[in-house]
N, C-alpha and C positions, 0 to 999 in steps of 0.2 A: 626585395621588391615583391609586390603581389599584384593581382589583377586590378584592384582598385587604383593603385598608384599609376600603373601603366595606362589604364583607361582615362585617368584624369590628366595625364601629361603626354600630350600628343607630339611633342618635340623631344627627341632623344638624341643626345650628342655624345659621340665617343671622342673623348679628349685624351685617351691613353694610346700608347704605341701598339696595343693589341691588334694584330692583323696586318701590321706594316712589314714590308719586306725586311729581312728574310723570313720572318715568323708568320708567314701568311695563313697558317692553319690555326691561328688563335683568334679569339673574339670575346667581347665582353659577355659575362655570364648573367644574362637577363632572361626573364620568362618570355621568350619570343612568341609563345603560343597565344599571348594576349595582344600582339601587335596586329593592327588592322589597316585598312585603306585610309583611315583618318590620321594616321601617323606620318611624321617626316623623321627619317633617320639620317642624321648628318655625321659623317666621319671626317675628322680633321686630317686623317691619313689620305695620301693621294697616290701611294705606291704599295700595292697594286691599285689600279683605278677603281675596281670594285672589290672591296674586302668581303670576308665572310659575314661580318656585321651587316654590310649593305645587302649582300645576297640573301641573308635570312629575312631582312625587311622586305626585299623585293618579293620573296616567296609568299609573303603575307599581304602583298599588294600595297605596301606602304610606299610613299614617295621617298626617294633616296637622293643624297648628294654627297660627293666626296670633297676633300679639302683643296683641290687643285686651284679653283678660282680664288680662294682665300689666299693661298700662297702667292699667286700672281698679284693680287691687290696689295698685299703686304710689301712685296718687292717694289711695286710702283710707288707706294707711299714713302718707303725708305729712300728710294732714289730721289724723290722730290725733296725730302728733308735735307739730304746730304748734298744736293745739286740744285739749289734754288735758282729760279730764272732771274 
């Protein structure tokens, strides 16, 4: 990845287990120096609530979001599929 790619893609999603408990000291190897307040960093991880990936984005004033809400929505949808009204 390089500056041009990061500048052109303002939504960056971590879909890896990097940063998830118990390996909380790991994070995706991307050029964080090019992250700005125009970016949204979304981490599918929800434990810990704020991973190093999200902290590094926050330091650059990017918007951040973890995967907790997605987990809840998936559970709700699965319940509805298996328990129709």
